[in-house]
C-alpha positions in Angstrom: 133.8 76.1 95.8 132.5 73.9 93.0 131.8 75.3 89.6 128.1 75.0 90.3 128.4 77.4 93.3 130.1 80.3 91.6 128.4 83.7 91.1 128.5 83.2 87.3 126.8 79.8 87.7 124.0 81.3 89.8 123.7 84.2 87.2 123.4 81.7 84.4 120.8 79.7 86.3 118.8 82.9 86.9 118.7 83.6 83.2 117.6 80.0 82.4 114.7 80.2 84.8 113.7 83.7 83.5 113.7 82.4 79.9 111.6 79.4 80.9 109.1 81.6 82.8 108.8 84.1 80.0 108.4 81.4 77.3 105.7 79.7 79.4 103.9 82.9 80.3 103.9 84.1 76.7 101.4 81.3 75.9 98.9 82.7 78.5 96.3 85.4 77.8 97.7 88.8 78.5 96.1 90.7 81.3 97.7 94.0 80.1 95.0 94.3 77.4 92.3 94.8 80.1 91.0 98.3 80.4 88.8 100.0 83.0 86.3 102.7 82.3 88.0 106.0 81.4 85.2 107.8 83.3 84.2 106.1 86.5 80.4 106.1 87.0 79.5 108.4 89.8 77.5 105.8 91.7 80.6 103.6 91.9 82.9 106.2 93.5 83.5 105.8 97.2 86.1 108.5 97.8 87.6 111.3 95.7 90.4 113.4 97.1 93.0 116.0 95.8 96.4 115.5 97.3 98.2 118.9 97.3 101.7 119.3 96.1 104.2 118.0 98.7 101.6 116.4 100.9 100.4 112.9 101.7 97.1 111.1 102.0 96.1 107.9 103.7 93.2 105.5 103.1 91.8 102.1 104.0 90.2 100.3 101.1 88.3 97.0 101.0 89.1 94.0 98.9 87.4 94.4 95.6 87.7 98.1 95.3 90.1 100.1 93.1 92.2 103.1 93.8 92.8 105.3 90.7 95.7 107.7 90.9 95.5 110.5 88.4 98.3 112.8 87.5 96.7 115.8 85.8 99.9 117.9 85.4 102.4 115.2 84.7 104.3 115.7 87.9 107.3 113.6 88.6 106.1 110.9 90.8 103.6 109.7 93.4 105.0 107.3 95.9 102.9 104.6 97.5 103.2 102.3 100.5 100.7 99.5 101.1 100.0 97.3 104.2 97.6 94.4 104.8 94.9 96.1 106.9 94.2 92.8 108.8 97.9 92.3 109.7 100.1 95.3 109.1 103.2 93.3 109.6 102.6 92.2 106.0 103.5 95.0 103.5 104.5 95.8 100.0 107.8 94.3 98.9 109.2 95.9 95.8 112.1 93.4 95.6 109.8 90.4 95.4 107.4 92.3 93.1 110.3 92.6 90.6 111.9 89.2 91.3 108.8 87.0 91.2 107.5 88.6 88.0 111.0 88.7 86.3 110.8 92.4 85.4 111.3 95.8 86.9 108.8 97.2 84.4 105.8 97.1 86.7 102.7 98.3 84.9 99.4 97.1 83.5 98.8 93.4 84.1 101.4 93.2 86.9 100.8 92.5 90.6 102.0 94.4 93.7 103.2 91.6 96.0 103.7 91.4 99.7 106.6 90.0 101.7 104.4 86.9 102.3 104.1 86.1 98.6 100.5 87.3 98.4 98.8 89.8 96.1 98.1 93.2 97.7 96.9 94.8 94.5 96.6 94.2 90.8 97.4 97.0 88.3 94.2 96.7 86.3 94.8 99.8 84.1 97.7 102.0 83.4 98.1 104.8 80.8 101.6 105.7 81.8 103.6 102.4 82.0 106.6 104.1 83.7 106.9 103.4 87.4 109.8 102.8 89.7 110.3 100.0 92.3 114.0 100.4 92.8 115.2 103.9 93.7 112.6 104.7 96.3 111.0 108.0 97.3 112.6 111.3 98.1 114.3 111.9 101.4 115.7 115.0 103.3 119.1 114.0 101.9 118.0 113.6 98.3 116.1 117.0 98.5 119.2 118.7 99.9 121.3 117.4 96.9 118.7 118.5 94.4 117.4 121.8 95.8 120.2 122.9 98.2 120.7 122.4 101.9 118.5 125.3 102.9 115.5 124.5 100.6 112.3 123.9 102.5 110.8 121.2 100.2 108.7 118.3 101.6 109.9 114.8 101.0 108.3 111.4 100.8 110.3 109.8 103.7 109.0 112.3 106.2 105.5 112.2 104.6 105.4 108.4 105.1 106.5 108.7 108.7 103.6 111.1 109.3 101.2 108.8 107.4 102.3 105.8 109.4 101.6 107.6 112.6 98.1 108.5 111.4 97.4 104.8 110.7 98.6 103.7 114.1 102.0 102.5 112.7 105.6 103.5 113.4 108.9 104.1 111.7 109.7 100.3 111.5 106.5 100.0 109.3 107.8 102.4 106.7 109.7 100.3 104.1 110.6 100.6 100.4 107.9 102.0 98.2 106.8 102.1 94.6 106.7 105.5 92.8 104.2 105.8 90.0 104.7 108.2 87.1 108.5 107.9 87.5 110.2 107.1 84.1 113.5 105.8 85.5 115.6 103.8 83.1 119.3 102.9 82.9 121.9 104.3 80.5 124.7 102.4 78.7 126.8 102.4 81.9 124.0 101.0 84.0 123.3 104.3 85.9 119.7 105.3 86.6 118.5 108.1 84.4 115.2 110.0 84.1 113.2 110.1 80.9 111.7 113.6 81.0 109.6 113.1 77.8 107.7 110.0 79.1 105.0 111.6 81.2 101.7 112.9 79.9 99.2 115.2 81.6 96.2 113.1 82.8 98.0 109.8 83.1 96.4 107.4 85.5 97.0 104.0 87.1 94.4 101.7 88.7 95.2 99.5 91.7 92.6 96.9 92.5 92.8 95.7 96.2 93.0 91.9 96.4 92.9 92.1 100.2 91.8 94.7 102.7 94.5 97.4 102.5 95.9 100.5 104.3 97.6 102.8 101.8 99.7 106.0 102.0 100.4 108.3 99.0 103.0 111.0 98.9 102.8 113.7 96.2 106.5 114.5 96.2 108.8 114.2 93.1 111.0 111.2 92.6 114.6 111.7 93.7 115.8 111.6 90.1 113.1 113.9 88.7 114.5 117.2 87.4 114.2 120.3 89.6 111.5 121.5 87.2 109.3 118.8 88.7 109.4 120.5 92.1 106.0 120.0 93.8 103.5 122.5 92.4 100.4 120.5 91.4 97.9 118.3 93.1 97.3 114.7 92.1 93.9 113.0 92.5 92.9 109.8 94.3 89.6 108.1 93.5 88.4 105.0 95.3 85.7 103.1 93.4 83.8 99.9 93.6 85.1 97.3 91.1 85.0 93.6 91.6 87.0 91.0 93.5 89.1 88.8 91.2 86.8 86.2 89.8 87.8 82.6 88.7 88.2 83.8 85.1 90.0 87.0 86.0 92.8 87.6 83.5 95.2 88.8 86.2 94.8 85.6 88.1 96.1 83.5 85.3 98.4 85.9 83.4 101.5 84.1 84.6 102.5 81.0 86.6 103.8 83.3 89.3 100.4 85.1 89.4 98.6 81.8 89.9 100.7 81.0 92.9 100.4 84.5 94.4 96.6 84.4 94.1 96.4 81.0 95.6 98.3 82.3 98.6 95.9 85.2 98.8 92.8 83.2 98.4 93.8 81.1 101.4 93.3 84.1 103.6 89.6 84.3 102.6 88.8 80.6 102.4 87.1 80.7 105.8 84.4 83.0 104.4 85.9 86.3 105.5 85.0 88.9 103.0 86.4 92.3 102.1 83.0 93.8 101.3 
């Protein structure tokens, strides 16, 4: 093995590319400064639902509409899966979402990317800023470790299997998710830890659909959330009419990586197909 093929050489190359991307992107206008209306005009609302503690919800939303997830009681996590409604083999890819954007801090101004390098949704507003793309949602096993083997507490994995069936999908369509309102960080040893002081009642996040989407939400606490975050409170989902990303949209040009992802997405609609 040559010195250019060693793990350390690849690691050094990664940090060089990351530094170059961050330096280049720092000169671009920041999309994270964009804000949506705090109160959505009633005439723009398409759907408004309460998702009870421990339960799930599914929806189909058109390109150019926005899903606002509201966390009134600062519960410890709302997990989300996303599929391309026109081709459900394309789905949210948390690894690429992190890798392509050079950060695991996915919040305002960032994109949720598919496994095809396209933009499923843009995070156009975010009052929390603490979301997890790494640890995944709760499972029967994580609930057993947290609550005890006999505890009857719903979990995100089973919720997503039920949600997939409701959407005409199956277990193979249930992949890794993003969990919003999940303040997961690392300690000095590199272990994942939960910041229990990071959530505020009433936090929200806005996801603007950049293609036609199927979505599943699970209102179950993150696996690392303290037992005190056991599911007790509903969260709210509001689908409202926003706008498709325009040519001068700040999210489209926020980074070099965003430009490429939007170019890949635009190609889907170049034949005149519309999400409206």
